[in-house]
C-alpha positions in Angstrom: 132.6 88.4 102.0 131.2 90.2 105.0 127.9 91.9 104.7 125.5 93.6 107.0 122.1 92.0 107.3 119.3 94.5 106.9 115.9 94.0 108.2 112.8 95.4 106.5 111.0 97.9 108.7 107.3 97.5 108.5 104.9 100.3 109.1 102.4 100.1 111.8 98.8 99.8 110.6 97.9 103.4 111.6 101.0 104.7 109.9 100.2 102.7 106.8 96.7 104.1 106.7 98.0 107.7 106.9 100.6 107.0 104.2 97.8 105.5 102.0 95.6 108.5 102.6 98.4 110.9 101.6 99.1 109.0 98.4 95.4 108.9 97.6 94.9 112.6 98.1 98.0 113.4 96.0 96.6 111.2 93.2 93.2 112.9 93.6 94.7 116.4 93.2 96.7 115.4 90.1 93.5 113.8 88.7 91.5 117.0 89.3 94.1 119.2 87.6 94.5 116.9 84.6 90.7 116.6 84.0 90.2 120.2 84.8 92.2 121.4 81.8 90.6 118.8 79.4 88.1 121.5 78.3 90.9 123.3 76.5 91.7 120.3 74.4 88.0 119.7 73.6 87.5 123.4 72.6 90.6 123.3 70.3 89.4 120.0 68.6 85.7 120.7 68.2 85.9 123.0 65.1 87.8 120.2 63.2 86.1 117.0 64.3 82.9 115.7 65.7 82.5 114.3 69.2 82.9 110.6 68.2 86.0 111.3 66.2 87.6 113.2 69.1 86.7 110.4 71.4 88.4 107.9 69.0 91.5 110.0 68.8 91.7 110.2 72.6 91.5 106.4 72.9 93.9 105.9 69.9 96.6 108.0 71.7 95.9 106.2 75.0 96.1 102.8 73.4 99.4 103.7 71.6 100.8 104.9 74.9 99.9 101.6 76.6 101.5 99.6 73.8 104.7 101.6 74.1 104.8 101.4 77.9 104.4 97.7 77.7 107.0 97.2 74.9 109.6 99.1 77.0 108.5 97.2 80.1 107.6 100.4 81.9 104.3 98.8 83.0 103.5 95.1 83.4 100.1 93.6 83.8 98.7 90.2 84.8 95.2 90.7 83.4 94.8 87.0 82.5 95.2 86.0 86.1 92.7 88.6 87.4 88.9 88.1 87.9 87.6 88.9 84.4 84.1 89.9 85.6 85.4 92.7 87.9 87.8 94.0 85.2 85.2 94.0 82.5 82.4 95.5 84.6 84.6 98.3 85.9 85.9 99.1 82.4 82.5 98.6 80.8 80.8 101.1 83.1 83.6 103.6 82.5 83.4 103.3 78.7 79.6 103.3 79.0 79.8 106.6 80.8 81.7 108.3 78.0 79.5 106.7 75.3 76.2 107.8 76.8 77.6 111.2 77.6 78.6 111.8 74.0 75.2 110.6 72.7 73.3 112.6 75.4 75.1 115.8 74.4 73.6 115.5 70.9 70.2 116.2 72.5 71.4 118.7 75.1 74.2 121.2 75.9 77.6 120.7 77.6 76.3 122.9 80.4 73.4 120.5 81.1 75.9 117.6 80.8 78.1 119.2 83.5 75.1 119.4 85.9 74.4 115.7 85.6 78.1 115.0 86.0 78.0 117.1 89.2 75.5 114.7 90.9 77.7 111.6 90.5 79.0 111.8 94.0 75.5 111.6 95.4 74.8 108.5 93.3 78.1 107.0 94.4 77.3 107.6 98.0 74.0 105.7 97.7 75.5 102.8 95.7 78.7 102.5 97.9 76.5 102.5 101.0 74.4 99.6 99.8 77.0 97.6 97.8 80.3 98.2 99.8 78.9 99.0 103.2 80.6 102.4 103.2 78.5 104.4 105.6 79.1 108.2 105.8 78.6 110.5 108.7 76.1 113.3 108.7 79.0 115.8 108.3 80.2 114.0 105.2 76.7 114.0 103.7 76.5 117.8 104.4 79.8 118.4 102.7 78.8 116.3 99.7 75.6 118.3 99.4 77.6 121.6 99.7 80.0 120.6 96.9 77.3 119.4 94.5 74.9 122.3 95.1 77.7 124.9 94.7 78.8 123.4 91.4 75.3 123.1 90.0 74.6 126.7 91.2 77.7 128.0 89.4 76.8 126.1 86.2 73.2 127.3 86.2 74.0 130.9 86.9 76.6 130.9 84.1 74.1 129.3 81.7 71.3 131.6 82.3 68.6 129.4 80.8 68.3 125.6 80.4 66.3 123.7 77.9 66.3 120.1 79.1 65.0 117.5 76.5 63.7 114.1 77.8 66.0 112.1 75.6 69.0 114.1 76.8 68.0 113.8 80.4 67.6 110.0 80.2 70.9 109.5 78.4 72.9 111.8 80.7 71.3 110.1 83.8 72.4 106.7 82.4 75.9 108.2 81.8 76.1 109.5 85.4 75.0 106.1 86.8 77.6 104.3 84.7 80.3 106.6 86.0 79.2 106.1 89.6 79.1 102.3 89.1 82.6 102.3 87.5 83.9 104.2 90.6 82.3 101.8 93.0 83.6 98.8 91.1 87.1 100.3 91.1 86.8 100.4 94.8 85.3 96.9 94.9 88.1 95.4 92.8 90.9 97.0 94.7 92.0 93.7 96.4 91.9 91.6 93.2 93.1 94.0 90.5 95.9 96.5 90.4 95.1 100.1 89.3 97.2 99.7 86.1 95.3 96.6 85.1 92.0 98.3 85.4 93.4 101.3 83.4 94.7 99.1 80.6 91.4 97.2 80.4 89.5 100.6 80.1 91.9 101.8 77.4 91.6 98.6 75.3 87.9 98.4 75.6 87.4 102.1 74.8 89.7 101.8 71.8 87.7 98.8 70.4 84.2 100.2 71.2 84.6 103.8 69.8 86.7 102.9 66.8 84.1 100.2 65.9 81.4 102.9 66.3 83.3 105.3 64.0 83.8 102.6 61.4 80.1 101.7 61.4 79.3 105.4 61.1 81.7 105.9 58.2 80.4 103.0 56.3 76.8 104.0 56.9 77.5 107.5 55.6 79.5 106.2 52.6 82.6 108.0 53.8 84.8 105.0 54.7 88.1 105.8 56.4 89.4 108.4 54.0 89.0 111.4 56.3 89.4 109.6 59.6 92.9 111.0 60.3 92.5 114.3 58.4 91.9 116.5 61.5 95.1 115.2 63.1 97.1 116.9 60.4 96.4 120.1 62.3 99.1 120.4 64.9 96.7 121.9 67.5 94.3 119.0 67.1 97.1 116.5 67.3 98.5 118.0 70.5 95.1 118.6 72.1 93.8 115.0 71.4 97.1 113.6 72.6 96.7 115.4 75.9 93.1 114.3 76.1 94.0 110.6 75.4 97.3 110.3 77.4 96.5 112.8 80.1 92.7 112.7 80.5 92.1 109.0 79.8 95.2 106.9 80.4 96.6 108.9 83.4 93.3 110.1 84.8 91.8 106.6 84.7 94.9 105.3 86.4 94.8 108.0 89.1 91.1 107.5 89.7 91.6 103.7 90.1 94.6 104.3 92.3 92.9 106.8 94.6 89.8 104.7 94.9 92.1 101.9 96.2 93.2 104.2 99.0 90.0 106.0 100.0 86.3 105.5 100.2 84.3 105.8 96.9 82.5 109.1 97.8 85.8 110.8 98.8 87.5 109.8 95.5 84.5 110.7 93.4 84.0 114.2 94.8 87.3 115.3 93.2 85.5 115.1 89.9 83.4 118.1 91.0 86.7 119.9 91.8 88.0 119.3 88.3 84.8 120.8 86.8 85.3 123.9 89.0 89.0 124.0 87.8 87.7 123.9 84.2 85.4 126.9 84.7 88.1 129.0 86.6 90.7 128.1 84.0 88.4 129.4 81.3 88.5 132.7 83.0 92.3 132.8 83.5 93.4 131.2 80.2 90.7 132.1 77.7 89.8 135.5 79.2 86.2 134.5 79.9 84.4 136.9 82.2 84.9 136.4 86.0 81.6 136.7 87.9 81.1 136.9 91.7 79.5 133.5 91.7 82.6 131.9 90.2 84.6 132.9 93.2 82.0 132.1 95.8 81.0 128.8 94.4 84.6 127.6 93.8 85.4 128.4 97.4 82.4 126.5 98.5 83.3 123.5 96.3 86.8 123.5 97.7 85.4 123.8 101.3 83.1 120.8 100.5 85.9 118.7 99.2 88.2 119.5 102.1 85.3 118.9 104.5 84.7 115.4 103.1 88.4 114.6 103.2 88.9 115.7 106.8 85.7 114.3 108.3 86.1 110.7 109.0 83.6 108.1 107.8 81.7 105.9 110.1 83.9 103.0 109.0 87.0 104.8 110.2 85.4 105.7 113.5 84.3 102.1 114.1 87.8 100.8 113.4 89.2 103.3 116.0 86.6 102.2 118.6 87.7 98.6 118.1 
């Protein structure tokens, strides 16, 4: 039988870099939108369940989705062959971020939690510079500052007054550092672990940690597991937590891991600030919350900061071009 021999056309290094950047930015935008609408699911669920139970349901749905995807061979992992330390540290910091955030919000408000979440890109920049050698230009530093300051300003002006408690401050700071370290380790592990393997490890670890915490809490209160699934009988809670688990943990963790394999840590992390801005704007559009002038101005400044970071090359890229 005659056949035509086909040759694989390989991309040039510069073309590959551009393609990777496009994929990374596409993943980043999808991540921002998914996480940006997570507040709707949380608001729907809060009247029926406490924060720990909602977190458990989120990981339950994410874990169930992972099992189904693996059973139908839609995803495949080789976790046993990967460096365990990198996987466990990356997942551990991610789960630690959520754990300390939930505990911290007991002592403070969600508004104050959002402020500490907003400073994560600055922490990432410092850690990535020291640990990964990712040096940023003065332009990038300025755009990071613009995005962070604009988000904090919008949150503070919307809150009116803040009542920071020492315990809440410490816990939320630890949470922010944990998220920053998780992002840096996602970047660090990119050559040894595939994004899906990091994602699956995060889901499994979170499922075990938070369900164990819920079990201990139930036994300590003498409630057991009788009411564990009761809130899920409400269709709104079921749909909301399914979205929070599958969309805002499974998919968002995968998108975060993927985009950090394609771009510098600070670039990937800054999209978290964009997601917070989306949450606030979506509240105005969907829930009919009042639109203030500072919502418009600060959102535009956050977007300008994100775009500025993306289009201003890092010192690493400039060094590569000079070579």
